[in-house]
N, C-alpha and C positions, 0 to 999 in steps of 0.2 A: 894477538889472537883475535880473529874476527868475532863479533858478538853473536853471529848466527851459528857458530860452530857447535857449541855445547847443546843448544836445543835441537840443532840439526842431527847430531849424532844420536841424541836421545830418541828422536823420531824414527831414525833408521833402525835402531835396536828394538824399539817398541813394535814397529811394523814387521820386523823379522820374527819376533815371538808370535805376533798375531797370525802371520802366514803359516807358521809351523803348527799352531794350535788349530787353525781352520782345516789344515790338511789332515790332522789327526781326527778331527770331528767328522770329516767327510768319510773317513774309513771306519771309525768306531762308534760314531753317533752317541757320544756321551755328553750329557747336558752341560757338565762343568767345563768341558773343552770349548763349547760354543760360547758360553758366558764369558770365559776368560778371553777368547778371541775377540769378542766385542769390546771388552774392557781394554785390551792392549791396543786395538785399533783406535779407540777413543784417546788413549794415552798418546799414540803417535800423531793423531790429528791435532790435539792440543799443543804438543811440542812443535809440530810442524808449523802451526800458526805463529808461534813465538819466533821460529827461525826465519820465516818469510818476513815477519814484521821487523826483525833485527836487520835484515838485508835490504828491505824496500821501504820500511816505514809502516806504522800502524794505520789501519782503517777501521771504520765502524764494524764491518762484517768480520774482519779478522779478530777484532776484540770480542765480538759476540761468540764466534766459533771457539776461541781460546777459552772463554769462560764456561760455555756449555760443555765442551768435550773434556777439557782438562780439569776444571774446578768442580763441576757438578756431577758428571756422569761416570768418569773413570773409576773412582773407588767403589761406587755402588755395584758396578758390573763385575769387577774383580772379586768383591766380597760375595756376590751372588754365586759366582763359580765355586767358591769355597763351600757355600751352603749346599749346592748340588753334589759336590764331591763327598761331603760328610752327611748326606741326607739320611743314611741308614744308621747313624750313630746318635748319641744324645747331645750332639753339638747344638741341636735346636734350642736347648735352654740358653746357651751362650748367645745365639742369634736373637732370641727373644729379648735378652738383656741389651743387645746392641740397639734394637728398635726403641726400647724404652729409654735408654741413655741418649739416643739421638733426639727424641722428643724433648727430654729434660734440658739437654745442652742447648738446643735451639731456643727454648724459652729463656734460658739464662743468658744466651748471647744477646737477645733483644733487650733484656734488662741491663746488660752491661753497656751496650752501644746506643740503645734507644733510637732506632731508626724511625724517623717521623712518618714514613710512608709504609710501615709494616702492617698497619691495620690489625685485624684479628688473626693474621697468619701465624704468629707464634703459638697461640692457643690451639689453632687448628692442627699445626704440625705435632703438637704434644698429644692431642686426642688421637690422631692417626697413628702415632708411634705406640701409644698404649694399646689401641685396638689390635694392631699387627702383632705386638708383643704377646698379648693374651692368646691370639689365634695360634701363633707359632708354638707357644708354651703348651697349649692344650693338645695340639697334634703330636708334639714330641712326647708328652706324658702318656698318651695312649699308643705310643710306639708306632706312629704312622708317619712314614717318610714324606707324606704330602706337605709337611711343614715347609719344605723347600719351595713348593709351588706357591704357597702363600707369600714367602719371601720374594719370589719372582714377581708376583702380582704387585707387591709394594714397589719394587724397583722399576717395573715397567710403567706403572701409573706415575711414579715420581719422575721418570724419564720423559714421559709425554708432557707432564706439567713443566719440566725444565725446558724442553724444546719450545713450548708455547711462550713461557716467560722470557727466555733469553732472546727469542726472535721478535716478540711483539712489544717488549718493555720499551718505553720511550727513553732515549738517551740524549742529554744535552750536547750541543756542539762542543768538540769535534767528533763525538761519538766514541771516544776512548780516553783512558787516563793511564799514565805510567808514573812510577816513582821517579821524581826528578833527579835523584842521586844515582840510581842504578839503571834506570830505563826499564825495569821490570814492570809488567802490567799489574794493576790492582783492580779489585772489584768495586771501587768506591763510586763508580758512575751508575751502577744498577740500583733500582729501588730496593727498599728494605725487604719486601716480601720475596724478591728474587734472591737476594743475598742470604736470607735465612734458609732457603732450600739447600744451600751448600753445606752448612754444618749437619743438617738432617741426613743428607745422602752420604756425606763424607764419614760421619761417625759410624753409621750403619756399615758402610762398605769397608772402610779402613780397619775398624776394630774387628770385623768379621774375618778379613784377610789375615790380620795379625794373630788374633786368638785362634783362628782355625788352623793356621800353619803350625803354631806351637802345640795345639791339641793333637794334630795329626802326627807330629814328631813324637809326642808323648805316647800315642797309641802304638807306634812301631818301634820304639826303643826298648831295650831291656830295662825293667822297672825295679825300683826299690820303693815299696809302699810304706812310707813312714806314717801317714795318716790314712786310716781306713774309712770308707763311706759306702753307702749303697743307694742307688737310684732306682731300685726295684719298685715299679708302680703298684705291686701287690701289697706293699706295706701300708699301714695307716697313713692317711694323708698328712697329718701333723708331723709324723715321724719322717715322712718323705721330704717335707719342706725343711725340716731341721737338717737332714742329710744333704739337701740341695745347697744349703748355706755352707755346710762343712765341705762339700765338694768343691765349691768355689775357692776355698783355701787349700784343700788337699791336693788338687791337681797341680798348681804351681809349686807347692812344697815338694810333692813327690817328683815333679819334673826336675827340680834342682837337685834333689837327693839322688836321682837316677843318672845324672850327668857323668859321674866317674865311671859307672858301668858302660855308658855309651862310648866314652873315650877309649876304654879298654877294648870294647867291641870294634871300634873304628880301627884301632891299631892292629887288631887281629884280622881285619878284613871281613868281618861278619856283620857289620852294622847295615841295617836296611837302608837303601838309597834314599827313601823318603824322609828319613830323619834329617840328614844333612840338607836335602833339597828344600824341605819345608822351613827349616831354620833360616836358610838364605832368603826364602820368600818372605818370611816374617821380618827379617832385617830390611828387606827392600820396602815392605809396606811401612815400616817404622820410619825409614828415611823420607818417604813421600809424605807421610803424615806430619813429620817434624817440619819439613820444608813448607808445606801448606800452612801449618799453624803459624810459623814465623812470618810468612807472607801476610796472613790475615791480621797479625798484630803490627804490621808495618815494617818488619825486618825482611826486606826483599832481596838482599845481596846473595844469600845462600840458596835462593829458590831454584835457579837453573841447575846448579851443581847437585843439589839434593835429588832432583828428578833424574839426573843422569845416573847417579849412584843407585837410586831406587830401581830403575829399569835394568841396569847391569846386574844387580843382585837377583832380581826376579828372573832374568834371562838364564843365568847360571843355574838357579834353582829349578826352573822348568826343564832345562836340558838334561839334568841328571835325575829327574824324577821318573821312576819306573811307571808311575800311574799316567804321566802325560806323554812321554816319549818312550814307548816300550821297545823301540828299535830305531836305528838311524836310517833315513831314506830321503830321497830327493822329493820335496813337496809336490803334490798333485801328479805324481808318477808312481809306478810300481817298482821303480828301481830302488833296491834296498842295499845299504852299505852295512854289512855286519849282520849278525843274527840277533833275534830278540833276546832280551835278558829275562831271566826268571829269578824271582826271589821268594822267600818264604812269607807266610802270613804274619800279621801283627803279633807282637809278643805280649 
């Protein structure tokens, strides 16, 4: 099997999703569709760079393109789409946690690998993560859906920084590096301050996509509430914080407890389409996160196949999502195949 085949198929699938999402955005003008379209376009560009390199050989600009599009920006924009999708919910608390964890994880990454040219960037990333986390938390607490715009500001500024870093950072000859055993690219040639932007953007985006998909599935599935909690901002603040901690445990516990009800609903044909679609999207996000994490720690063999599995799961999840594709039609035309589907509200 030619080495370019897997990343090539991955790129085609990613661009297919991106085109469909862009088409939906042009008709419906939903912010989450545009953010996801950007994310899947970047996914396709990163995988396309790998395919071209596998066929023709690596070059410095292919290497820079792969790192910027695939390693830095893709998860952040996909996660931002989830933020816009769930802007009217209390998912902002989870997104705030993603910003905070991204800053902490970036600092811990520097302590683990001790990049000599990182400078003060680990502390700077931590400070930015904490500030963004507090801002998103505050807007969510006051039930203001503008928290998603703050998330967008963080992603856009991070993207601009990533473009500048990946374009201008000096790279020693030959301008790229691959794993000698597998031929997969690694980030080892970039300076530490550039490499540390990757975990900051990846943790925020991938965790948002993963947690957001599971949260969305939980919202739309029949529920069995084993643990009760309340995030009503009208309660005393100390009681609210206690409930917030309880909620972080209650949601996954209630999600697992509700799965038998969801299975019965699925068998009866009454399960909301977004439950299955968002679980598939979460699985795709997890596959991408796992492959990227293994690649970061030097295990590069599963990297390409993990990305293919990821984009395939995300594609299937998007296709059956009533929120994303409310009807089947030929992109950029008014030719519709079948009628729009209608489903009930969240349970």
